[in-house]
N, C-alpha and C positions, 0 to 999 in steps of 0.2 A: 449817567445821562444817556450813554449809548444804548444800554440795555432797555431803558424805558422807551427810548425813541423807536427801537426795533419792535419791542413787544406791542407798543401802542399802534404803530403804523404799518408794520410789515408781517404781522403774525396770523394772517387769516388761515382758514382751513382750505386745503387744496387736495385734489385727487392723489391717491398713492400712484406714483409713477412706476409702472411695470411689475407690480407685485400683486395687488388685490384691487377690489372695487371700493374699499373703504377710503375715508379721507385721512390725510396726514395733517398733523399740527406741528407747529414749531416748538421745539424744546431746546433750551439753552444747554449746551454741552460744556463750554468753557467760558467763564465770565472774564471780564477785563478788556484790555485793548491789545490785540483784536478780540472781538466777541465771536464765538463759534456756536452756531446753531444747527439743528438737524430737523428736517421735516420727517416725522415718524408716524407710521400708521399704528393702529392698536396692537398689531403683532410685533411691534418693535422694529420693523423694517425701515431703514433709512432711505427714503426716496431721494432726498437731496441734502447735501452737507454744504453749509454756507458760512463764510467768514465775512464779518462786518467790520469795516475799518475805514480810515480816511484815505487809504490807498489800496490798490490791487494787491492781493496776497496770494498770487498764483503758486509760487514756490512753496510757501507754508502749507497751503491746502493740499498740494500734490504730495508733499512729504507726510502729512497727516494721514492721507488715504493709504499711502504705501506702508506707513508704520502700523496702522490698525490692520491692514490687509495682510501683513507679513509675507508679501510676495504672492499672495493668492488672488489679489484683485488687480487687474490690469488697468493702470491709469497712465495716460499720456498727456502731453501738453494740450493738444486740441480738446481734451475732455473737460478742461477747466475753463470756465467762462467768467466774464466780469460784466456786471451791470452797474450803472451809475444811478444813484438816487439824488434827485434834485429837491430843493426846498418845497416845491409844490407837491411832490410825492409824499412828503413827510409832514405836511401841514404846518410848516414854519415859514417865516419870512426870510428873504435874502435871495441872492442870485448866484452864489457860488455852489458848485457841486458839494454836497454834504457827505455823501457816503458811497463807498464802493462795496458791492456784494460780489464776492468771489465765490463761485459755486461749482459743485460737481454733482451731476445727476447720475445716480447709480445705474439706471438702465438706459443710458445714452445709446443712441442707435448704433454706434460703432461696437459696443460691447453687449448689446441686447441679446439675451439668450433665454429660451423657455425651459432650459434644463433645470428640473426641480432640485438637482444635486449641486448646482453651481454654487460657489462660495459667494455670499452676500454679506453686507454690513448691516448690523442691528444696533439698537441702543437698549441697554439694560434698564428695565423698569424699576429696578431696586437701587442700583448704585450710580445710574446715569452714565455708565462708561460705554464706549463703542467697542463692539466685538464682532467677530465673524462666525458664520455658520452656514450650513446648507440653506438655500433659498426656501426650502420646505420646512424650515425650523418653525415649530409651533409655540415654543415658550418664548417669553420676552425677557429672559434673564441670562446673564453671562454664566459661564461655567462656575466661577467662584461663588456667585450668589445662589445659583440653583443647587449647589452642593451643601450650602448652609441650611436651606429651607427644608 
């Protein structure tokens, strides 16, 4: 149900944040509870990483960014934000808060850099895994998948 709710009501196309002029679309990275999604441009750049749950998942998201970044992506507590989705946001009835979106925007103003060699997070178009590479990365596949092709 959570996946359908997110896909149906929260998965519009948004501008790529800090990478290119293309639009980013939501791709599900991890199914289940909590659900993890990434807004990804056609180049695979992850503009925003989002955890959808019934509670804020700040620690989980911070640890995920640290794990994928392997110490190369600077993430601090103020970089993680939380938004509350109400029934009217999701097209359902009720008055209780339904959903928390815990999110990290990769080019947040504290860490914004135009350095084309800075390490950035991407989503592999083949295996749907998160990986890192230089911002100027042109392929949208992780090392494992690009070595197979």
